[in-house]
N, C-alpha and C positions, 0 to 999 in steps of 0.2 A: 731495331727489333728489341734490343734489351730495354730501351726506354719504354716501348709499348708494354712489354711484359711487366716492367716495374710499375707502370701506371695501373695495369689490371690488378696486380697484387695489392697495390695501395688501396684501390677501390674496394677490393674484397675485404681487406682488413677493416676499412671504415664501415663497410656494411655489417661485418661481424661485430665490430664494436658497438654499432648502433643497436643491433639485435640484442646484444648482451645487456646494454643499458636499458633497452625497452623491456627486457625480461625482469631485470632486478627492480627497475623503477615502477614497472607496471604491475606484475603479478604479486611480488612480495609486498609492495606498499599497498596494493589493492586488497591483499588478504588481511593485512593489518587493519585497514579501514573497515573492511567487512566485519571483522571480529568485534571491533568496538561499536560499529553501527548496530549489529544484532543485539549486543548487550544493552545498548542504550534504548533500543526499541522495546526490549523486554521490560527494562526498568520503567520506561515511560508508560508501557501498558499497565504495569503494576500500580504505579501512582495514579494513573488515570482511573483505574478501577477503584482505588481507595477514595479518590475524590467523588466518584459516582456513589459509592456506599455512603460517604459522609453527607452528600447532598440528598440522599433518600431518607436520612434519619428524620423522624417526626420532630416537629418543633416542640420546644420545652414549654408546654402550656401549663405551667404551675408557678406558684409563688413561694419563694423561700422566706420563711418567717423567723425572725429572731424572738427571743423571749420577751423583749420589750414590745414587739409588735403584737404578740398574743395578749399581753397584759393590757395593751391599749384597746384591743378589740373587746376584751372582757369588760373593761371600764366603760366603753361605749354602750355595750348592751345594758349594763347596770343603769347608766344615765338615761337611756331610752325608756326603760321600764319605769324608772322613778318619775320621769317627766309625763309620760302618758297616764299613769295611774295616780299621779299626785301623791306619792309616798316618798319616804326618805330613801337614801341609797342603801342604808342597812337593810330596810325591809325589802327593797328591790332585789338585793343580793340573796336574801333568804328565799324569796319567791323563785328566783332563777335556779337556785340549787335544787329546790324541790321539783321543778319541772325540767330538770336536766339541761339547764342553760338555754332553753328554747324561748326566745322572746315572744313568738307567736302563740305558743301554748299558754304562757302566763297571761297574755292579753285575752285569749279566748276563755280561759277558765275564770278569770277575774270578772269579766263583764257578763258571763253566764250566771255566776253565783258567787259574789264577793264574800258573803258570810261563810259559805262552805269552804272557800279557799282559805280564809283567815283561820278557821278552826283546824283545817288539815295541816297547815304549816306552823301553827302556834302563835299567831298574831292576835293578841287580846285587845279588845276595845277599851277595857278598864281593868284596874288591878283586882285580883281576887282577895287580897289582904290589904286592909287600910291601916295606916299608922298616923292618925291625926295628932299633930303637935307632940309627938313622942321625942324625948330628949335622949333616951337610951333604948336600945333594941337588943334582943337576944338572938345570937347566931343560931340558925336552925341545924347546924352540924356539930359545933363544939359546945353549944349552949352557954357560951360566955356572954356577959353583957358588955356592950360597946356603945360609945356615944354615936349619935346619928351619923356623924362624919366618918365613922369607922365601919359602916355597914353599906353594902351595895345590894341592889335588888334588880331583878329583871322586870318585865312589864306586869308580871303577876303580883309583885309586892312581897314575895317571900324573902326574908332578910338573912344575909350571910356575911360574915366578916371577910376582909380582904384575904387573909391567910387561907381560909377554907375555900374561898373562890379559886385562888391560885392553885391549890392542891387538886380541886375537882377538875378544873380545866386542864391542868397538866396531865392528869391520869387519862382523861378522855383523848387528848391529842396524841399521847404516846401509845394509845390503843389502836390508832390508825385513822383513816379518812372519815370514819363514822363521826368524828368530832365536828364535821361540817353541819351535822343535823343535831347539834347539842341542844338539850332542853334543860329546864330548871332542875336543880338537885332534888327538889321535893318530888318523891315518887309519883304522887297523884296529880302532879302538875305537868302540863304539856307546853308551857310557855317557851318560845324559841329564844336561844341565846345568840345574839347577833355579833358581828365582828367588832362592833364598838366596845362591847364588854370584853372581848378577847384582847383588844388593844389596851384596854384600861387595866385589866386584872392579871393577864398572863405574863410570864417571864419573857425576856427577849428571845431566848432560844425557842420557847414554845410558839411565840408569835411567828418566827421564821418558818417553823414546821407547818403551822396552820396556813401560812401564806402559800407554801409549796403544795399542800393538799388542795387548796382552793384553785390554784392555777392548773394542777393536774386534772381536777374534776372538770374544769372548763374544756380542756383539750380532749379528754376521753369522751365527754358527752357531746362534743361538737364534731360531727362526722366529717365536715368539710375540712376543719383544721387537722384532724387526725389523718385524713387522706393526703393533705399537703405534706405533713411530716413524713408519712410513709413514702411518698414519691421522692422527697428530698433524700431520705436514707437510701432508697433504691438507686437513685441517680449517682449518689456518692460511691456506692459499691460498684456500680457499672463503670464509673470513671476509673476506679482503681483497677478493675479487671481489664479494661481497654488499655490502660497504661502498661500493665504487665504483658499483655498480648503484643503490644507494639514493640516492647523491648525484645521479646522472644523472636518476633518476626525480623527485626533488624539484625539480630544475631544470625539468623538463618540466611539472610541476604549476604551478610559478610562472609559466612562460611562458603556459600555457593560461589561467590566471586573469587575467593581464594582458590577454591577447587578448580575453577575454570582457568585461572592463571597457571 
């Protein structure tokens, strides 16, 4: 009898031990797994949503242009006008500036009435003042006499010394972008002063300023380029905003995780 009672007691103990093991290994471990599983699901849902948002973003249908790219486009427009109208690049540039850097407007106006266009922009067919075989000329600003090699003239033929030209051009450039429409110093003359004379007569500093005005006028008058630059700026600002938002969101996730622990 004692042996049967001992066997029952042993079986009861084994059953109790099994139940305890089942309790600790089942419920407790299961609770731990459930905790991490819930967290992982939430985190997974978050990142899935983020991926969905990312996938719904519109494609970046714009081009980022460097300054060199813009200058190349500007040069291409000048070359196009020069080739189609059979004029120099200097004249093509003057025409484009007058018509807000629109190649099509230049072509339309030129072929509609070339004479009127020339008059409007200051392109003279022949000099207003002639200097046949003159060895010396008088500067129209300082009234000093100079050898022919010390005098420079626009297409009109009005003579000015190099020093007076440099001062006249410098004053105009320092006054602002209006220098891009520079005309002869003679008040009654409307002859255009092209970039070739700027390069020849202006100081290096003034040449650089003139070049910046020229590029800026091309950008401001070209709506497509301006739109590209605006989009580029907006996208840059948006990227910065998204980056800061991402940092803040990650901090919230960390704080939330710590609070759950």
